[in-house]
C-alpha positions as CSV (number, residue, x, y, z in Angstrom):
1,M,8.0,-32.0,-84.4
2,I,10.5,-30.0,-82.3
3,G,12.3,-27.2,-84.0
4,M,14.8,-24.5,-83.0
5,K,14.8,-23.0,-79.5
6,H,14.5,-19.2,-79.2
7,T,14.5,-17.0,-76.2
8,L,12.7,-13.9,-75.0
9,D,13.5,-11.9,-71.9
10,A,10.3,-10.1,-70.8
11,T,11.5,-9.4,-67.2
12,D,10.5,-6.1,-65.8
13,L,7.7,-5.7,-68.4
14,L,4.1,-5.4,-67.1
15,C,0.9,-6.7,-68.5
16,P,0.1,-6.9,-71.3
17,L,3.7,-6.5,-72.7
18,P,5.0,-10.0,-71.9
19,V,2.2,-11.6,-73.9
20,L,2.4,-9.0,-76.7
21,K,6.2,-9.6,-77.0
22,A,5.7,-13.3,-77.0
23,R,3.1,-13.0,-79.8
24,K,5.5,-10.8,-81.9
25,R,8.4,-13.2,-81.3
26,L,6.5,-16.3,-82.2
27,Q,5.1,-14.9,-85.5
28,P,8.2,-15.5,-87.7
29,L,9.0,-18.9,-86.1
30,N,8.3,-22.2,-87.8
31,A,5.8,-24.6,-86.5
32,G,7.4,-26.8,-83.8
33,D,9.9,-24.1,-82.8
34,L,10.3,-23.5,-79.1
35,L,10.2,-20.1,-77.3
36,E,11.6,-19.9,-73.8
37,M,10.3,-16.7,-72.2
38,R,11.3,-15.2,-68.9
39,A,8.9,-12.9,-67.1
40,N,8.4,-11.6,-63.6
41,D,5.1,-9.9,-64.0
42,P,2.6,-11.6,-61.6
43,A,-0.1,-11.4,-64.2
44,A,1.9,-13.6,-66.6
45,I,1.0,-16.7,-64.6
46,V,-2.5,-16.3,-65.9
47,D,-1.9,-14.4,-69.1
48,V,0.7,-16.7,-70.8
49,P,-1.4,-19.9,-70.5
50,H,-4.5,-18.1,-71.7
51,F,-2.5,-16.6,-74.6
52,C,-1.2,-20.1,-75.6
53,A,-4.7,-21.6,-75.4
54,E,-6.2,-18.8,-77.5
55,A,-3.5,-18.7,-80.1
56,G,-3.2,-22.5,-80.4
57,H,0.4,-22.7,-79.1
58,A,1.4,-25.4,-76.6
59,L,2.7,-24.4,-73.2
60,I,5.2,-27.2,-72.6
61,E,6.6,-26.1,-69.3
62,T,6.3,-23.5,-66.6
63,R,9.0,-23.2,-63.9
64,E,10.4,-20.7,-61.5
65,D,13.9,-19.3,-61.2
66,G,13.9,-17.2,-58.1
67,D,11.3,-14.4,-58.7
68,V,11.3,-15.1,-62.5
69,Q,8.8,-17.4,-64.2
70,I,10.1,-19.4,-67.2
71,Y,7.6,-20.4,-69.9
72,L,8.5,-22.9,-72.7
73,I,6.0,-22.4,-75.6
74,R,5.9,-24.6,-78.8
75,K,4.6,-22.8,-81.8
76,N,1.8,-24.8,-83.5
77,G,1.0,-24.7,-87.2
């Protein structure tokens, strides 16, 4: 089930803020909704996949746009 797509700009935030902001942004979303998060914290490359695995969300895609990483997260039930 794919729901609405939401965005979060976490650029220029350092660990652990990108993951904390993602957690807060995902809370009110419905299962199946997508969150596209942009971050440029080097630790996010490790932190975001770990957060998704621990919280039960699906990390659908990771890509780069210059020096910014883009993470596409699907909220699971």
